DRENPA-3360 file (N, C-alpha, C; in nm, 2 decimals, always signed):
BEGIN
1 = EGSLLRQA = +1.14/-3.99/+4.48/+1.08/-4.11/+4.42/+1.07/-4.21/+4.52 ~ +1.06/-4.34/+4.48/+1.04/-4.45/+4.58/+0.90/-4.49/+4.59 ~ +0.88/-4.58/+4.68/+0.74/-4.63/+4.70/+0.64/-4.52/+4.75 ~ +0.52/-4.56/+4.73/+0.42/-4.46/+4.78/+0.42/-4.45/+4.93 ~ +0.45/-4.56/+5.00/+0.45/-4.55/+5.15/+0.57/-4.46/+5.19 ~ +0.68/-4.47/+5.12/+0.80/-4.39/+5.15/+0.76/-4.24/+5.13 ~ +0.69/-4.22/+5.01/+0.65/-4.08/+4.98/+0.55/-4.03/+5.09 ~ +0.47/-4.11/+5.13/+0.37/-4.07/+5.24/+0.44/-4.03/+5.36;
9 = NELIREEY = +0.54/-4.12/+5.40/+0.62/-4.09/+5.52/+0.68/-3.95/+5.51 ~ +0.75/-3.93/+5.40/+0.82/-3.80/+5.38/+0.72/-3.68/+5.38 ~ +0.61/-3.70/+5.32/+0.51/-3.59/+5.31/+0.46/-3.55/+5.45 ~ +0.43/-3.65/+5.53/+0.38/-3.63/+5.66/+0.49/-3.57/+5.75 ~ +0.61/-3.61/+5.74/+0.72/-3.56/+5.82/+0.76/-3.41/+5.77 ~ +0.75/-3.39/+5.65/+0.80/-3.26/+5.60/+0.70/-3.15/+5.58 ~ +0.57/-3.19/+5.56/+0.47/-3.10/+5.52/+0.35/-3.11/+5.61 ~ +0.36/-3.15/+5.73/+0.25/-3.17/+5.82/+0.18/-3.04/+5.85;
17 = GDPAVRTA = +0.25/-2.93/+5.84/+0.18/-2.80/+5.86/+0.09/-2.75/+5.75 ~ +0.10/-2.82/+5.63/+0.01/-2.79/+5.52/-0.13/-2.84/+5.55 ~ -0.23/-2.75/+5.54/-0.37/-2.79/+5.59/-0.42/-2.92/+5.51 ~ -0.39/-2.94/+5.39/-0.44/-3.06/+5.31/-0.37/-3.18/+5.37 ~ -0.24/-3.18/+5.39/-0.16/-3.28/+5.44/-0.21/-3.32/+5.59 ~ -0.23/-3.22/+5.66/-0.27/-3.24/+5.80/-0.41/-3.30/+5.81 ~ -0.50/-3.26/+5.73/-0.64/-3.32/+5.72/-0.63/-3.47/+5.68 ~ -0.55/-3.50/+5.58/-0.53/-3.64/+5.53/-0.47/-3.73/+5.64;
25 = AEALIDRL = -0.36/-3.67/+5.71/-0.29/-3.74/+5.81/-0.38/-3.76/+5.93 ~ -0.47/-3.67/+5.96/-0.55/-3.68/+6.08/-0.65/-3.79/+6.05 ~ -0.71/-3.80/+5.93/-0.80/-3.91/+5.89/-0.73/-4.05/+5.91 ~ -0.60/-4.05/+5.86/-0.53/-4.18/+5.88/-0.50/-4.21/+6.03 ~ -0.47/-4.11/+6.11/-0.45/-4.13/+6.25/-0.58/-4.18/+6.32 ~ -0.69/-4.12/+6.28/-0.82/-4.16/+6.34/-0.85/-4.31/+6.31 ~ -0.82/-4.35/+6.18/-0.85/-4.49/+6.14/-0.75/-4.58/+6.21 ~ -0.63/-4.54/+6.22/-0.53/-4.62/+6.29/-0.57/-4.64/+6.44;
33 = GLGLAGLV = -0.61/-4.53/+6.50/-0.65/-4.54/+6.63/-0.77/-4.63/+6.66 ~ -0.87/-4.63/+6.56/-0.98/-4.72/+6.58/-0.94/-4.87/+6.57 ~ -0.85/-4.89/+6.47/-0.79/-5.03/+6.46/-0.72/-5.08/+6.59 ~ -0.64/-4.99/+6.64/-0.56/-5.02/+6.76/-0.65/-5.04/+6.88 ~ -0.76/-4.96/+6.89/-0.85/-4.97/+7.00/-0.92/-5.11/+6.99 ~ -0.95/-5.16/+6.87/-1.00/-5.29/+6.85/-0.91/-5.40/+6.90 ~ -0.78/-5.38/+6.87/-0.68/-5.48/+6.91/-0.66/-5.48/+7.06 ~ -0.67/-5.35/+7.12/-0.66/-5.34/+7.27/-0.77/-5.41/+7.33;
41 = NILNPDRI = -0.89/-5.40/+7.27/-1.01/-5.46/+7.33/-1.00/-5.61/+7.33 ~ -0.94/-5.67/+7.22/-0.93/-5.81/+7.21/-0.81/-5.87/+7.28 ~ -0.69/-5.80/+7.27/-0.57/-5.86/+7.32/-0.52/-5.81/+7.45 ~ -0.57/-5.69/+7.49/-0.52/-5.63/+7.61/-0.37/-5.63/+7.63 ~ -0.30/-5.57/+7.53/-0.15/-5.57/+7.54/-0.09/-5.48/+7.64 ~ +0.03/-5.50/+7.68/+0.09/-5.41/+7.78/+0.16/-5.29/+7.72 ~ +0.17/-5.30/+7.58/+0.22/-5.18/+7.51/+0.20/-5.20/+7.35 ~ +0.20/-5.09/+7.28/+0.19/-5.10/+7.14/+0.31/-5.03/+7.08;
49 = VLGGLHGT = +0.37/-5.10/+6.99/+0.50/-5.04/+6.92/+0.47/-5.03/+6.77 ~ +0.48/-4.91/+6.73/+0.45/-4.88/+6.58/+0.57/-4.84/+6.51 ~ +0.59/-4.89/+6.39/+0.70/-4.86/+6.30/+0.65/-4.82/+6.17 ~ +0.74/-4.78/+6.08/+0.70/-4.74/+5.94/+0.61/-4.63/+5.94 ~ +0.51/-4.63/+5.85/+0.42/-4.52/+5.83/+0.34/-4.50/+5.96 ~ +0.31/-4.61/+6.03/+0.23/-4.60/+6.16/+0.31/-4.52/+6.26 ~ +0.44/-4.54/+6.27/+0.53/-4.47/+6.36/+0.53/-4.32/+6.32 ~ +0.53/-4.29/+6.19/+0.53/-4.15/+6.15/+0.40/-4.08/+6.19;
57 = LLEADPDR = +0.29/-4.15/+6.18/+0.16/-4.09/+6.22/+0.16/-4.07/+6.37 ~ +0.22/-4.16/+6.45/+0.23/-4.14/+6.59/+0.31/-4.02/+6.62 ~ +0.43/-4.00/+6.55/+0.51/-3.89/+6.58/+0.44/-3.76/+6.53 ~ +0.36/-3.76/+6.43/+0.30/-3.64/+6.38/+0.20/-3.59/+6.48 ~ +0.12/-3.67/+6.55/+0.02/-3.62/+6.64/-0.01/-3.73/+6.75 ~ +0.09/-3.75/+6.84/+0.08/-3.86/+6.94/-0.05/-3.84/+7.03 ~ -0.08/-3.72/+7.07/-0.20/-3.70/+7.15/-0.33/-3.74/+7.08 ~ -0.33/-3.71/+6.95/-0.46/-3.74/+6.88/-0.47/-3.90/+6.88;
65 = LRAVVSDR = -0.36/-3.97/+6.84/-0.37/-4.11/+6.83/-0.40/-4.17/+6.96 ~ -0.34/-4.13/+7.07/-0.36/-4.19/+7.20/-0.51/-4.16/+7.24 ~ -0.56/-4.04/+7.21/-0.70/-4.01/+7.25/-0.80/-4.09/+7.18 ~ -0.78/-4.12/+7.05/-0.87/-4.21/+6.97/-0.87/-4.35/+7.03 ~ -0.75/-4.40/+7.06/-0.74/-4.53/+7.12/-0.81/-4.54/+7.25 ~ -0.78/-4.44/+7.33/-0.84/-4.44/+7.47/-1.00/-4.42/+7.46 ~ -1.04/-4.34/+7.38/-1.19/-4.31/+7.37/-1.26/-4.43/+7.31 ~ -1.20/-4.52/+7.23/-1.27/-4.63/+7.16/-1.25/-4.76/+7.22;
73 = SLWGHSGG = -1.17/-4.77/+7.32/-1.14/-4.90/+7.39/-1.25/-4.92/+7.49 ~ -1.28/-5.05/+7.51/-1.38/-5.09/+7.61/-1.32/-5.08/+7.75 ~ -1.40/-5.04/+7.85/-1.36/-5.03/+7.99/-1.25/-4.93/+8.02 ~ -1.20/-4.86/+7.92/-1.10/-4.76/+7.94/-0.96/-4.82/+7.97 ~ -0.94/-4.95/+7.93/-0.81/-5.01/+7.96/-0.70/-4.95/+7.88 ~ -0.73/-4.89/+7.76/-0.62/-4.84/+7.68/-0.54/-4.72/+7.74 ~ -0.61/-4.65/+7.84/-0.54/-4.54/+7.90/-0.40/-4.58/+7.96 ~ -0.39/-4.71/+8.00/-0.27/-4.76/+8.06/-0.18/-4.83/+7.96;
81 = VPILACSL = -0.22/-4.83/+7.83/-0.14/-4.90/+7.73/-0.05/-4.80/+7.66 ~ +0.08/-4.80/+7.68/+0.16/-4.70/+7.61/+0.17/-4.73/+7.46 ~ +0.17/-4.62/+7.39/+0.19/-4.64/+7.24/+0.32/-4.57/+7.21 ~ +0.41/-4.66/+7.16/+0.55/-4.61/+7.14/+0.59/-4.63/+6.99 ~ +0.68/-4.54/+6.95/+0.75/-4.56/+6.82/+0.85/-4.66/+6.83 ~ +0.86/-4.75/+6.72/+0.97/-4.85/+6.71/+1.10/-4.78/+6.71 ~ +1.20/-4.83/+6.78/+1.33/-4.77/+6.79/+1.43/-4.84/+6.69 ~ +1.38/-4.95/+6.62/+1.47/-5.02/+6.53/+1.47/-4.95/+6.39;
89 = DHNSLVGA = +1.58/-4.95/+6.33/+1.59/-4.89/+6.20/+1.51/-4.96/+6.09 ~ +1.51/-5.10/+6.10/+1.44/-5.18/+6.00/+1.35/-5.27/+6.08 ~ +1.22/-5.26/+6.06/+1.12/-5.34/+6.12/+1.08/-5.44/+6.02 ~ +1.12/-5.57/+6.03/+1.09/-5.67/+5.93/+0.95/-5.69/+5.90 ~ +0.86/-5.69/+6.00/+0.72/-5.71/+5.98/+0.66/-5.59/+5.89 ~ +0.70/-5.47/+5.92/+0.65/-5.36/+5.83/+0.71/-5.37/+5.69 ~ +0.84/-5.41/+5.69/+0.90/-5.43/+5.55/+0.83/-5.53/+5.47 ~ +0.80/-5.64/+5.54/+0.73/-5.75/+5.47/+0.59/-5.71/+5.42;
97 = AELAWQPV = +0.52/-5.64/+5.50/+0.39/-5.59/+5.46/+0.40/-5.49/+5.35 ~ +0.50/-5.40/+5.35/+0.52/-5.31/+5.24/+0.55/-5.38/+5.11 ~ +0.64/-5.48/+5.12/+0.68/-5.55/+5.00/+0.55/-5.63/+4.94 ~ +0.47/-5.68/+5.03/+0.35/-5.75/+4.98/+0.26/-5.66/+4.91 ~ +0.24/-5.54/+4.95/+0.15/-5.44/+4.89/+0.21/-5.36/+4.78 ~ +0.34/-5.36/+4.77/+0.41/-5.27/+4.67/+0.36/-5.29/+4.53 ~ +0.34/-5.41/+4.48/+0.29/-5.43/+4.34/+0.15/-5.36/+4.33 ~ +0.07/-5.37/+4.42/-0.07/-5.31/+4.42/-0.06/-5.16/+4.42;
105 = LDDPLGAL = +0.03/-5.11/+4.50/+0.05/-4.96/+4.51/+0.11/-4.91/+4.38 ~ +0.20/-4.98/+4.32/+0.27/-4.93/+4.20/+0.18/-4.94/+4.08 ~ +0.10/-5.04/+4.07/+0.01/-5.06/+3.95/-0.12/-5.13/+3.99 ~ -0.21/-5.06/+4.05/-0.33/-5.13/+4.10/-0.41/-5.21/+4.00 ~ -0.43/-5.15/+3.88/-0.50/-5.22/+3.77/-0.43/-5.34/+3.73 ~ -0.30/-5.33/+3.71/-0.21/-5.44/+3.67/-0.21/-5.56/+3.77 ~ -0.21/-5.52/+3.89/-0.21/-5.63/+4.00/-0.34/-5.70/+4.00 ~ -0.45/-5.62/+3.98/-0.58/-5.68/+3.98/-0.60/-5.78/+3.86;
113 = LAG = -0.55/-5.74/+3.74/-0.56/-5.82/+3.62/-0.47/-5.94/+3.63 ~ -0.36/-5.93/+3.70/-0.26/-6.04/+3.71/-0.32/-6.15/+3.80 ~ -0.40/-6.11/+3.90/-0.45/-6.21/+4.00/-0.56/-6.29/+3.94;
% end
């Protein structure tokens, strides 16, 4: 049970070998990589640290995520930007984002009608 994000984390960690899970996770990894490449292009960070579901996606296929970021960044700068998993047990920013979206994930129609 639990939140959909928690369920997605568990599914990716425990069932990544399942073809349907792998296909869905790869689509998420590709989209995450595109977003990170955009941030690299704008901010030119010295590292990227991912937690929560993003960290799970990194752990599932780090080479794929790093390749997408490298391929889509301008001037090839992302090749030198390490992408790391967060080592903290609780990442407050991810937690805040999950809390903000939880009502929508739990009841999308109800959240829409309440707004």
